[in-house]
One Martini backbone bead per residue (centre of mass of N, CA, C, O) as a GRO file, in nm:
protein
  409
    1MET     BB    1  -0.119  -2.268  -2.688
    2GLU     BB    2  -0.168  -2.477  -2.916
    3GLN     BB    3  -0.032  -2.310  -3.139
    4THR     BB    4   0.240  -2.315  -3.005
    5GLN     BB    5   0.284  -2.621  -3.006
    6GLN     BB    6   0.269  -2.665  -3.310
    7ARG     BB    7   0.497  -2.486  -3.386
    8HIS     BB    8   0.715  -2.646  -3.231
    9GLN     BB    9   0.677  -2.908  -3.376
   10GLN     BB   10   0.739  -2.797  -3.672
   11LEU     BB   11   1.035  -2.713  -3.595
   12SER     BB   12   1.138  -2.993  -3.432
   13GLY     BB   13   0.975  -3.278  -3.485
   14VAL     BB   14   0.846  -3.288  -3.196
   15THR     BB   15   0.638  -3.439  -2.971
   16LYS     BB   16   0.440  -3.316  -2.744
   17PRO     BB   17   0.313  -3.318  -2.462
   18ALA     BB   18   0.044  -3.273  -2.291
   19LEU     BB   19  -0.095  -2.996  -2.158
   20ALA     BB   20  -0.212  -2.803  -1.962
   21PRO     BB   21  -0.417  -2.571  -1.918
   22ALA     BB   22  -0.326  -2.248  -1.914
   23GLY     BB   23  -0.456  -2.165  -1.655
   24ILE     BB   24  -0.328  -2.379  -1.477
   25LEU     BB   25  -0.028  -2.324  -1.550
   26ILE     BB   26  -0.031  -2.026  -1.428
   27TRP     BB   27  -0.092  -2.112  -1.139
   28ILE     BB   28   0.155  -2.300  -1.094
   29ILE     BB   29   0.362  -2.079  -1.149
   30GLY     BB   30   0.273  -1.882  -0.938
   31PHE     BB   31   0.309  -2.068  -0.691
   32SER     BB   32   0.613  -2.120  -0.746
   33LEU     BB   33   0.705  -1.820  -0.731
   34MET     BB   34   0.590  -1.769  -0.429
   35MET     BB   35   0.798  -1.925  -0.251
   36GLN     BB   36   1.010  -1.701  -0.223
   37PRO     BB   37   0.851  -1.460  -0.085
   38LEU     BB   38   0.734  -1.627   0.144
   39SER     BB   39   1.015  -1.692   0.281
   40THR     BB   40   1.048  -1.383   0.360
   41ASP     BB   41   0.777  -1.212   0.419
   42PHE     BB   42   0.636  -1.398   0.647
   43TYR     BB   43   0.890  -1.323   0.870
   44LEU     BB   44   0.956  -1.012   0.905
   45ALA     BB   45   0.808  -0.941   1.176
   46SER     BB   46   1.004  -1.165   1.340
   47LEU     BB   47   1.301  -1.065   1.345
   48PRO     BB   48   1.329  -0.918   1.626
   49PHE     BB   49   1.228  -1.175   1.788
   50ILE     BB   50   1.453  -1.369   1.715
   51GLY     BB   51   1.677  -1.209   1.842
   52THR     BB   52   1.564  -1.233   2.129
   53ALA     BB   53   1.523  -1.546   2.156
   54PHE     BB   54   1.862  -1.583   2.075
   55SER     BB   55   2.049  -1.349   2.151
   56VAL     BB   56   2.087  -1.145   1.894
   57SER     BB   57   2.161  -0.954   1.637
   58PRO     BB   58   2.042  -0.803   1.362
   59ALA     BB   59   2.275  -0.921   1.177
   60GLN     BB   60   2.220  -1.218   1.250
   61VAL     BB   61   1.926  -1.230   1.160
   62GLN     BB   62   2.005  -1.155   0.864
   63ASP     BB   63   2.113  -1.446   0.796
   64THR     BB   64   1.834  -1.570   0.725
   65LEU     BB   65   1.846  -1.417   0.446
   66THR     BB   66   2.145  -1.446   0.339
   67TYR     BB   67   2.145  -1.766   0.326
   68PHE     BB   68   1.916  -1.799   0.150
   69ALA     BB   69   2.035  -1.653  -0.092
   70VAL     BB   70   2.278  -1.846  -0.115
   71GLY     BB   71   2.122  -2.106  -0.159
   72PHE     BB   72   1.961  -2.012  -0.404
   73GLY     BB   73   2.196  -1.934  -0.590
   74LEU     BB   74   2.356  -2.202  -0.595
   75ALA     BB   75   2.128  -2.400  -0.670
   76GLN     BB   76   2.075  -2.312  -0.962
   77LEU     BB   77   2.331  -2.441  -1.093
   78LEU     BB   78   2.197  -2.738  -1.049
   79VAL     BB   79   1.884  -2.729  -1.102
   80GLY     BB   80   1.890  -2.668  -1.400
   81PRO     BB   81   2.016  -2.935  -1.504
   82ILE     BB   82   1.807  -3.118  -1.371
   83THR     BB   83   1.558  -3.028  -1.534
   84ASP     BB   84   1.689  -3.122  -1.812
   85TYR     BB   85   1.714  -3.429  -1.725
   86PHE     BB   86   1.438  -3.510  -1.564
   87GLY     BB   87   1.240  -3.279  -1.546
   88ARG     BB   88   0.991  -3.079  -1.425
   89ARG     BB   89   0.801  -3.251  -1.244
   90PRO     BB   90   1.002  -3.392  -1.042
   91ALA     BB   91   1.134  -3.136  -0.944
   92LEU     BB   92   0.885  -2.999  -0.826
   93LEU     BB   93   0.812  -3.220  -0.622
   94CYS     BB   94   1.080  -3.201  -0.461
   95GLY     BB   95   1.071  -2.916  -0.384
   96ALA     BB   96   0.814  -2.905  -0.222
   97LEU     BB   97   0.904  -3.126  -0.017
   98LEU     BB   98   1.154  -2.972   0.090
   99PHE     BB   99   1.010  -2.715   0.177
  100ALA     BB  100   0.835  -2.849   0.397
  101LEU     BB  101   1.064  -2.972   0.572
  102ALA     BB  102   1.224  -2.712   0.619
  103SER     BB  103   0.990  -2.565   0.776
  104VAL     BB  104   0.995  -2.757   1.013
  105LEU     BB  105   1.288  -2.697   1.102
  106CYS     BB  106   1.240  -2.401   1.167
  107ALA     BB  107   0.997  -2.437   1.375
  108LEU     BB  108   1.217  -2.624   1.564
  109ALA     BB  109   1.417  -2.430   1.641
  110ILE     BB  110   1.688  -2.376   1.907
  111ASP     BB  111   1.878  -2.210   1.701
  112MET     BB  112   2.043  -2.038   1.466
  113ARG     BB  113   2.179  -2.284   1.312
  114MET     BB  114   1.909  -2.435   1.264
  115LEU     BB  115   1.762  -2.206   1.114
  116VAL     BB  116   1.970  -2.165   0.883
  117ALA     BB  117   1.953  -2.461   0.784
  118GLY     BB  118   1.656  -2.441   0.707
  119ARG     BB  119   1.684  -2.208   0.507
  120ILE     BB  120   1.861  -2.342   0.301
  121LEU     BB  121   1.666  -2.573   0.235
  122GLN     BB  122   1.438  -2.380   0.151
  123ALA     BB  123   1.591  -2.257  -0.083
  124VAL     BB  124   1.609  -2.508  -0.260
  125GLY     BB  125   1.307  -2.553  -0.295
  126SER     BB  126   1.227  -2.280  -0.408
  127CYS     BB  127   1.426  -2.279  -0.641
  128THR     BB  128   1.304  -2.517  -0.795
  129ALA     BB  129   1.027  -2.388  -0.850
  130VAL     BB  130   1.126  -2.140  -0.998
  131LEU     BB  131   1.282  -2.272  -1.227
  132VAL     BB  132   1.053  -2.450  -1.338
  133ALA     BB  133   0.869  -2.222  -1.413
  134ARG     BB  134   1.051  -2.085  -1.623
  135ALA     BB  135   1.082  -2.338  -1.800
  136ILE     BB  136   0.789  -2.376  -1.871
  137ILE     BB  137   0.767  -2.110  -2.035
  138ARG     BB  138   0.983  -2.195  -2.242
  139ASP     BB  139   0.838  -2.458  -2.344
  140ALA     BB  140   0.527  -2.317  -2.418
  141PHE     BB  141   0.641  -2.023  -2.516
  142SER     BB  142   0.681  -1.753  -2.656
  143LEU     BB  143   0.825  -1.456  -2.607
  144ALA     BB  144   0.564  -1.284  -2.585
  145GLU     BB  145   0.408  -1.497  -2.413
  146ALA     BB  146   0.611  -1.523  -2.183
  147ALA     BB  147   0.581  -1.223  -2.078
  148GLN     BB  148   0.277  -1.252  -2.019
  149VAL     BB  149   0.284  -1.498  -1.837
  150MET     BB  150   0.482  -1.373  -1.626
  151ALA     BB  151   0.291  -1.132  -1.551
  152LYS     BB  152   0.050  -1.303  -1.456
  153ALA     BB  153   0.216  -1.475  -1.242
  154SER     BB  154   0.308  -1.225  -1.083
  155THR     BB  155   0.024  -1.144  -0.985
  156ILE     BB  156   0.004  -1.406  -0.818
  157LEU     BB  157   0.257  -1.378  -0.655
  158SER     BB  158   0.162  -1.099  -0.502
  159ILE     BB  159  -0.007  -1.242  -0.279
  160GLY     BB  160   0.223  -1.307  -0.086
  161PRO     BB  161   0.348  -1.012  -0.022
  162LEU     BB  162   0.060  -0.893   0.050
  163LEU     BB  163  -0.033  -1.127   0.289
  164GLY     BB  164   0.206  -1.238   0.439
  165PRO     BB  165   0.282  -0.995   0.641
  166ILE     BB  166   0.003  -0.986   0.776
  167LEU     BB  167  -0.017  -1.270   0.876
  168GLY     BB  168   0.265  -1.273   1.014
  169GLY     BB  169   0.198  -1.046   1.222
  170TYR     BB  170  -0.026  -1.206   1.367
  171LEU     BB  171   0.124  -1.465   1.432
  172GLN     BB  172   0.328  -1.326   1.611
  173ALA     BB  173   0.122  -1.191   1.817
  174TRP     BB  174  -0.011  -1.478   1.888
  175PHE     BB  175   0.243  -1.728   1.860
  176GLY     BB  176   0.497  -1.648   1.706
  177TRP     BB  177   0.753  -1.718   1.495
  178GLN     BB  178   0.685  -2.033   1.422
  179ALA     BB  179   0.412  -1.986   1.263
  180ALA     BB  180   0.518  -1.918   0.982
  181PHE     BB  181   0.653  -2.193   0.922
  182ALA     BB  182   0.409  -2.371   0.958
  183THR     BB  183   0.255  -2.244   0.719
  184LEU     BB  184   0.470  -2.321   0.492
  185VAL     BB  185   0.412  -2.618   0.508
  186LEU     BB  186   0.126  -2.605   0.379
  187PHE     BB  187   0.217  -2.478   0.109
  188GLY     BB  188   0.400  -2.706   0.014
  189LEU     BB  189   0.181  -2.923   0.012
  190MET     BB  190  -0.016  -2.786  -0.190
  191LEU     BB  191   0.184  -2.787  -0.430
  192LEU     BB  192   0.220  -3.093  -0.442
  193VAL     BB  193  -0.065  -3.162  -0.512
  194LEU     BB  194  -0.109  -2.990  -0.760
  195VAL     BB  195   0.117  -3.123  -0.936
  196TRP     BB  196   0.034  -3.419  -0.919
  197PHE     BB  197  -0.262  -3.367  -1.061
  198SER     BB  198  -0.186  -3.112  -1.303
  199LEU     BB  199   0.120  -3.184  -1.404
  200PRO     BB  200   0.278  -3.230  -1.673
  201GLU     BB  201   0.507  -3.276  -1.890
  202THR     BB  202   0.701  -3.008  -2.079
  203LEU     BB  203   0.932  -3.162  -2.177
  204SER     BB  204   1.024  -3.304  -2.483
  205GLU     BB  205   1.350  -3.318  -2.433
  206LYS     BB  206   1.592  -3.464  -2.274
  207ASN     BB  207   1.918  -3.411  -2.128
  208ALA     BB  208   2.167  -3.640  -2.108
  209ASP     BB  209   2.414  -3.413  -2.050
  210ALA     BB  210   2.338  -3.218  -1.807
  211LEU     BB  211   2.521  -3.382  -1.566
  212ARG     BB  212   2.784  -3.327  -1.705
  213PRO     BB  213   3.046  -3.154  -1.606
  214SER     BB  214   3.158  -3.055  -1.885
  215TYR     BB  215   2.878  -2.948  -1.986
  216ILE     BB  216   2.822  -2.752  -1.758
  217LEU     BB  217   3.059  -2.566  -1.804
  218TRP     BB  218   3.010  -2.506  -2.100
  219ALA     BB  219   2.714  -2.392  -2.077
  220TYR     BB  220   2.774  -2.155  -1.893
  221ALA     BB  221   3.003  -2.025  -2.062
  222ASP     BB  222   2.823  -1.977  -2.312
  223ILE     BB  223   2.616  -1.798  -2.177
  224ALA     BB  224   2.819  -1.586  -2.049
  225ARG     BB  225   2.910  -1.493  -2.355
  226SER     BB  226   2.622  -1.366  -2.394
  227PRO     BB  227   2.487  -1.063  -2.457
  228ALA     BB  228   2.183  -1.133  -2.461
  229PHE     BB  229   2.170  -1.231  -2.174
  230TRP     BB  230   2.284  -0.979  -2.010
  231ARG     BB  231   2.068  -0.775  -2.133
  232TYR     BB  232   1.846  -0.917  -1.951
  233ALA     BB  233   1.953  -1.019  -1.670
  234LEU     BB  234   2.070  -0.771  -1.535
  235PRO     BB  235   1.826  -0.589  -1.479
  236GLY     BB  236   1.667  -0.813  -1.318
  237ALA     BB  237   1.886  -0.841  -1.088
  238LEU     BB  238   1.889  -0.548  -1.000
  239SER     BB  239   1.585  -0.528  -0.941
  240TYR     BB  240   1.589  -0.736  -0.714
  241ALA     BB  241   1.786  -0.594  -0.528
  242ALA     BB  242   1.602  -0.347  -0.474
  243LEU     BB  243   1.386  -0.515  -0.324
  244PHE     BB  244   1.592  -0.615  -0.096
  245VAL     BB  245   1.613  -0.351   0.065
  246PHE     BB  246   1.319  -0.401   0.196
  247LEU     BB  247   1.353  -0.683   0.306
  248SER     BB  248   1.600  -0.606   0.505
  249GLY     BB  249   1.490  -0.302   0.638
  250ALA     BB  250   1.187  -0.245   0.710
  251SER     BB  251   1.147  -0.379   0.990
  252GLN     BB  252   1.363  -0.235   1.154
  253ILE     BB  253   1.261   0.051   1.116
  254GLN     BB  254   0.952   0.022   1.187
  255ILE     BB  255   0.972  -0.140   1.456
  256ALA     BB  256   1.248  -0.049   1.616
  257VAL     BB  257   1.228   0.279   1.544
  258LEU     BB  258   0.905   0.355   1.467
  259ASN     BB  259   0.700   0.157   1.639
  260VAL     BB  260   0.566  -0.063   1.478
  261PRO     BB  261   0.354  -0.291   1.502
  262PRO     BB  262   0.367  -0.611   1.382
  263GLN     BB  263   0.054  -0.637   1.291
  264TYR     BB  264   0.108  -0.357   1.094
  265PHE     BB  265   0.342  -0.408   0.900
  266GLY     BB  266   0.201  -0.571   0.683
  267TYR     BB  267   0.032  -0.339   0.569
  268LEU     BB  268   0.275  -0.157   0.477
  269PHE     BB  269   0.396  -0.370   0.295
  270ALA     BB  270   0.139  -0.409   0.112
  271LEU     BB  271   0.140  -0.121  -0.007
  272GLY     BB  272   0.388  -0.173  -0.172
  273VAL     BB  273   0.301  -0.437  -0.325
  274ILE     BB  274   0.086  -0.290  -0.502
  275GLY     BB  275   0.301  -0.193  -0.706
  276TYR     BB  276   0.354  -0.468  -0.838
  277ILE     BB  277   0.068  -0.517  -0.948
  278GLY     BB  278   0.077  -0.273  -1.123
  279GLY     BB  279   0.321  -0.355  -1.291
  280THR     BB  280   0.221  -0.624  -1.412
  281MET     BB  281  -0.031  -0.506  -1.543
  282SER     BB  282   0.110  -0.307  -1.720
  283CYS     BB  283   0.278  -0.505  -1.874
  284GLN     BB  284   0.045  -0.653  -2.017
  285ARG     BB  285  -0.041  -0.369  -2.174
  286LEU     BB  286   0.237  -0.306  -2.312
  287LEU     BB  287   0.341  -0.548  -2.482
  288PRO     BB  288   0.152  -0.530  -2.734
  289ARG     BB  289   0.250  -0.219  -2.796
  290LEU     BB  290   0.594  -0.236  -2.745
  291GLY     BB  291   0.725  -0.462  -2.645
  292VAL     BB  292   0.983  -0.595  -2.470
  293ASP     BB  293   1.198  -0.378  -2.502
  294ALA     BB  294   1.041  -0.114  -2.433
  295THR     BB  295   0.918  -0.207  -2.161
  296MET     BB  296   1.187  -0.235  -2.016
  297LYS     BB  297   1.293   0.044  -2.053
  298LEU     BB  298   1.062   0.171  -1.884
  299GLY     BB  299   1.126   0.026  -1.615
  300THR     BB  300   1.426   0.143  -1.580
  301THR     BB  301   1.327   0.440  -1.563
  302LEU     BB  302   1.146   0.407  -1.313
  303ALA     BB  303   1.365   0.307  -1.124
  304LEU     BB  304   1.520   0.586  -1.119
  305GLY     BB  305   1.294   0.746  -1.000
  306ALA     BB  306   1.252   0.595  -0.739
  307GLY     BB  307   1.534   0.638  -0.613
  308LEU     BB  308   1.515   0.950  -0.609
  309VAL     BB  309   1.260   0.978  -0.426
  310PHE     BB  310   1.365   0.832  -0.176
  311VAL     BB  311   1.622   0.992  -0.113
  312LEU     BB  312   1.487   1.273  -0.100
  313LEU     BB  313   1.310   1.216   0.149
  314VAL     BB  314   1.543   1.161   0.339
  315VAL     BB  315   1.706   1.426   0.298
  316LEU     BB  316   1.450   1.596   0.408
  317GLY     BB  317   1.357   1.429   0.681
  318VAL     BB  318   1.147   1.184   0.636
  319GLN     BB  319   1.079   1.012   0.944
  320HIS     BB  320   0.866   0.775   0.809
  321TRP     BB  321   0.672   0.511   0.723
  322SER     BB  322   0.585   0.632   0.438
  323THR     BB  323   0.867   0.637   0.307
  324ILE     BB  324   0.895   0.327   0.277
  325VAL     BB  325   0.627   0.288   0.114
  326ILE     BB  326   0.694   0.466  -0.133
  327GLY     BB  327   0.957   0.342  -0.206
  328HIS     BB  328   0.851   0.057  -0.248
  329PHE     BB  329   0.625   0.110  -0.455
  330LEU     BB  330   0.811   0.220  -0.687
  331VAL     BB  331   1.019  -0.018  -0.707
  332VAL     BB  332   0.795  -0.252  -0.763
  333PHE     BB  333   0.673  -0.131  -1.015
  334ALA     BB  334   0.922  -0.154  -1.190
  335HIS     BB  335   0.968  -0.454  -1.143
  336GLY     BB  336   0.695  -0.544  -1.277
  337ILE     BB  337   0.808  -0.463  -1.565
  338THR     BB  338   1.098  -0.582  -1.591
  339PHE     BB  339   1.106  -0.895  -1.495
  340PRO     BB  340   0.943  -1.041  -1.710
  341CYS     BB  341   1.126  -0.959  -1.951
  342SER     BB  342   1.390  -1.073  -1.842
  343GLN     BB  343   1.310  -1.375  -1.817
  344ALA     BB  344   1.229  -1.420  -2.110
  345GLY     BB  345   1.498  -1.321  -2.253
  346ALA     BB  346   1.724  -1.490  -2.113
  347THR     BB  347   1.602  -1.792  -2.237
  348ARG     BB  348   1.556  -1.764  -2.551
  349PRO     BB  349   1.852  -1.841  -2.681
  350PHE     BB  350   1.813  -2.138  -2.504
  351PRO     BB  351   1.626  -2.418  -2.580
  352GLU     BB  352   1.836  -2.655  -2.464
  353ARG     BB  353   1.917  -2.439  -2.189
  354ALA     BB  354   1.690  -2.316  -1.995
  355GLY     BB  355   1.789  -2.410  -1.706
  356TYR     BB  356   2.064  -2.261  -1.722
  357ALA     BB  357   1.961  -1.969  -1.779
  358SER     BB  358   1.785  -1.954  -1.530
  359GLY     BB  359   2.004  -2.015  -1.319
  360LEU     BB  360   2.196  -1.777  -1.385
  361SER     BB  361   2.009  -1.550  -1.352
  362GLY     BB  362   1.935  -1.614  -1.050
  363PHE     BB  363   2.214  -1.599  -0.942
  364CYS     BB  364   2.266  -1.302  -1.001
  365ALA     BB  365   2.039  -1.198  -0.820
  366MET     BB  366   2.150  -1.318  -0.557
  367VAL     BB  367   2.418  -1.172  -0.546
  368PHE     BB  368   2.293  -0.888  -0.525
  369ALA     BB  369   2.119  -0.954  -0.279
  370ILE     BB  370   2.345  -1.004  -0.083
  371ILE     BB  371   2.497  -0.741  -0.106
  372THR     BB  372   2.257  -0.574  -0.019
  373GLY     BB  373   2.185  -0.703   0.255
  374LEU     BB  374   2.470  -0.642   0.383
  375ALA     BB  375   2.466  -0.341   0.352
  376VAL     BB  376   2.206  -0.282   0.515
  377ALA     BB  377   2.277  -0.424   0.779
  378HIS     BB  378   2.585  -0.291   0.825
  379GLY     BB  379   2.447   0.016   0.778
  380PHE     BB  380   2.297   0.032   1.025
  381ASP     BB  381   2.177   0.358   1.211
  382GLY     BB  382   1.856   0.432   1.254
  383THR     BB  383   1.818   0.492   0.949
  384MET     BB  384   1.740   0.547   0.584
  385LEU     BB  385   1.998   0.613   0.440
  386PRO     BB  386   2.130   0.337   0.355
  387MET     BB  387   1.879   0.245   0.189
  388SER     BB  388   1.859   0.486  -0.014
  389LEU     BB  389   2.158   0.445  -0.130
  390CYS     BB  390   2.110   0.167  -0.240
  391SER     BB  391   1.873   0.231  -0.416
  392LEU     BB  392   2.016   0.446  -0.601
  393THR     BB  393   2.240   0.273  -0.709
  394LEU     BB  394   2.055   0.062  -0.846
  395ALA     BB  395   1.899   0.248  -1.024
  396VAL     BB  396   2.136   0.339  -1.202
  397LEU     BB  397   2.218   0.045  -1.295
  398ILE     BB  398   1.944  -0.028  -1.431
  399PHE     BB  399   1.932   0.205  -1.640
  400LEU     BB  400   2.199   0.132  -1.782
  401SER     BB  401   2.145  -0.171  -1.859
  402GLY     BB  402   1.877  -0.100  -2.029
  403ARG     BB  403   2.076   0.040  -2.264
  404LEU     BB  404   2.220  -0.244  -2.373
  405ARG     BB  405   1.987  -0.361  -2.533
  406PRO     BB  406   1.864  -0.564  -2.755
  407SER     BB  407   1.647  -0.661  -2.988
  408LEU     BB  408   1.385  -0.950  -2.966
  409ASN     BB  409   1.113  -0.898  -3.131
   0.00000   0.00000   0.00000
């Protein structure tokens, strides 16, 4: 990483502040990225019980996921410029603190409106952490290094969705749905302390125009006109939406329809998440051999195969918890290969506006996730067919979008 810093200094003529050791930086990035999946996966086993507690329908309970995605998506459009204006470190500190406070509000919620409000604030906090993590990668590493670092950090990130649903299932069984949010308070505070003591500023030169409304509009319009941005951001956004199929529908199918006990749901969800770990580790091995372009193309091909296998199992009438696990495993394996390349490539053409590019990329991912979540929730008919059809549709779109990319290697 020191060689990367020296190379950037020679190119820019600007002396960068000393960075934390690469190992610590990757862990900070990994924990920051983990805030988003923890915010969803940790209380998945509680979704049916939240509906019972507040006497609302499954679709209304789904609003806690949908509004989180809305808050996360919209916040990225403002958080991106904020990180370019104030710097990465203060933005991440504020994001971690907001996440902890919002989790307190969720845990104390007395009705759905209060819970949804807490989830929206939680989304803003976790959004800030995720965007800062991506921007730090852009600050400190070249394209090839950035994809490698993103893959390594994504392996750390996978600890959250791997263990979160398991712990969340037991917390639900032992203490009720509030316990998941109480635990998220501790995670937010842990990240706050880690950043305070270990993360220096990584942004070499702050953008004094970043919060000027006219500049914001121009910057986003300029990025949105870039084919290079969309050819990397679009496959990643669609790939995340494919993951959201299972975030939205797995617990309702397995707990409410297939009668899987909530404390066991986490284990089934974790079996699927193992696919993501395998995908990110495969990505790390493939990148030095194939490069970013070919690695991402392979990931989008595997995504199509995953969608086909899942819908085939459902059409053949395999109405079993293992069908969800297999579909989940294959989809997130492909996601683990595609997403690190997408995130590294989407910000690469915009060194002066990495926060903006990261924000717009994440916003697109959340738009697709919201549409997917609504489709799964309102298409719920007590079977896996709506989930599988959504998964297949996204798989085809991921495959096609992956064929539009130029090489940035």
